[in-house]
Each structure stands twice: as C-alpha cells, then as structure tokens.
N, C-alpha and C positions, 0 to 999 in steps of 0.2 A: 530699692532694696530687693535683693534676690532671695527667692524662697529656697531654703536649704533642702532640696529634694533628696540628696544623698543621705543627709543626716536623718531625715524623717524615715526614709526607707530602711536605713540601718537600725533605727529604733524599733520599727515594726518587726523586722526580722528577729531582733533580740527578744522582744516581748513574746512573739510566737514560739520561739525556741524555749523560753522559760516556761511558758504554758504547757508545751508538750512534755518537757521534763517533769513538771509538777504532776501531770496526769499519769505518767509512767511510774513515778514514785508512789502515787496514791494507789495504783493497781497492785504494786508490790506489797504495800502495807495492809491491804484489805484481804482478810482471810475469813473463811467460813461462808456458808450460804444461809438461806432463810430458815433451815431446819437445824443448824448447828447449835450445840449447847454452849459453845464459846465462839465469839466472833470479834473481829476488828473491822471497823469501817474508817477509811481515810479519804478525805477529799480536799484537794488543793485547787482553788480557782475553778469551782464547779459545784454541782449539786447531786445529791443521791436521795432516792426514796427507797426505804426498805421496810418490809413487814417481816417480823420475826415469828416463826412458827415452831420454835424449839420445844421439844417435849420435856426438857429438864434444864432450863437455862441456868448456867452457873456464873458466867462472866462475859461481859461485853465491853467494848471500847469504841469510842467515836472521836476522831480527830479531824478538825475542820480548820482550814486556813483560807480566807477569802472565798468562802463558799457556804453551803448549807446542807444539812442532813435532816430528813424527816423520817423518824424511826417510830414504827407502830409495834408495840409489844402486846397488844390486846389478844392476839392469838397464841401467845407463848404461855408455857407453864414453867413456874420456877422450880428449881431443885428444892427438895425438902429442907435443906440447910440454908436456903436463901440464895441470893445472887448479888453480884456487884457489877455496877455499870460505871465506867470512867468516861466522862465527857470533857472534851477540851475544845473550846471555840475561840479562835483568834481571828479577828476581823471577819466574823461570820456568825452563823447561828445554827443551833441544834434544837429541833422540836421532838419531844418524846411523848407518846401517848401510852398510858398504862391502864389496866383494868382498875375500876374503882374499888375492887376487893383486895388490892395489894397494899401492904404497909410500905410506904416509901420514906426512907431516911436520907436526907440530903446534907452533904458536907460541901460547902462552897468556898471558893477563893475567886474573887472577882476584882480585877484591876481595870477601871474604866469600862466595865461591862456589867451585865446584869443576869440574875437568875430569878425566874418566876416559877415557883412550884405551887400549882393549884391541884393538890391531891387530897384524897380523903383523910381527914384528921385521924390520928392513931386511936383516939378515944372512941371513935365511932366504929372501929373494926374489932372483930373477935381476937382473942389472945393468940390463937393459932393461925392468924392470917399470914399468907406468904410475905416474906420481907425482901425488898429490893433496896440495897444500899447504893446510893448514887454519889459519886465524887465528881464535883464540877469545878473546872477551871475556865474562867471567862476573861479574856484579855481583849478589850475593844470589841467585844462580841456579846452574844446573848444565848441563854439556854432557857427553854420553856418546857416544863413538865406538866402534863395534864392527865387527870383521871377521867376515864370515859366508860360508861356502862355498856356501850353497844359493842360488846365482844362478838366477833364473827361477822361484823358488818362488811359489805362489799368494799373493796379497796377504794379509797378516796371519799367514801360516804362518811359524813359527819366527822371528818378528820382534819380538815384544813384549819391550821392555826394562823391567825393573822396578827400582825404587830411587829415589834422591833426584832424578834428572833426568827421571823419567817425568812425562808430562803427563796 
C-alpha cells in the first residue's frame, strides 16, 4: 500500500491556509485595547489573555471558536449605569475574573456546553453595587466566571482557572 503523500501534503496546506484566514478574521473583529470602555475580542483557533483597565466599562464582547480567552476585569471600573458582557464559546472556552464587589447577572444559553458562575451572591452585596450583565452562549464549549478579591494583583497571580473551560 502506497502512502498518499500528495493527499496529506494537500491537507496540511489547506489546514494551514484555514488557520491563517481564521487569525486574520479574528484580528479584524478584535477592537479596543485594555483601557477601552467598549471592546470586542475574537479568537479562532488560538488563545488570548487580556486584562481590562477601562475607567468606565460599558460593553464588551468575546467570541471564541476552537480556542480560548482569559479575561481579567479586576482592574476595570464599571460605568455608573452598569455594563454588558456578551460571551460566545464554540468548541473552546472563556474564563472571566471579576472583582468580588460586582453584582454579576448571568443569562445563559448552552448547547452541549456549560457555564460555571462562581460570583458573589447578590444578597451579600450592597444595593448600589456595580452591575455587570453577562450574556453567555456556549456550544460545545464552556464559560467560567469567577469573583476574586485580589484587585490590582500582578498579571497571572492568583488568576489561573483550571478545568473544563481553561484554554
């Protein structure tokens, strides 16, 4: 039996081309930097780590396909009216870390995926606590939301989330 070298080489070229196209598309869909009050992060077949330092965060979005995003919001401040974060994970994962002083309201749609929200219960927060509304869509992927008190910690310190939603 002959090994189909031309077929395998062709498949490698096609996969490499698709990966390059996915990265180019992700760069076009990613807007805003770490201090932007509105941002979009997209990753396809890859991973991104981002710390948000927005002075008045209003809106954010994360879209993942076959990859992962680790988003740290502990150094951000929410807009007085609150903020909305839209998370979409398809065959990948999103980890989000928020300050424990934020009220986090999660609306989730999961199809063969999961959402794990370990945030401060609303009854333990003051009435005027900043509010983050999170809209999650997980398809064969996972999203993990964690509250952490160590705001201002060095990057990577006390932030690694392990488990099914890790990238």
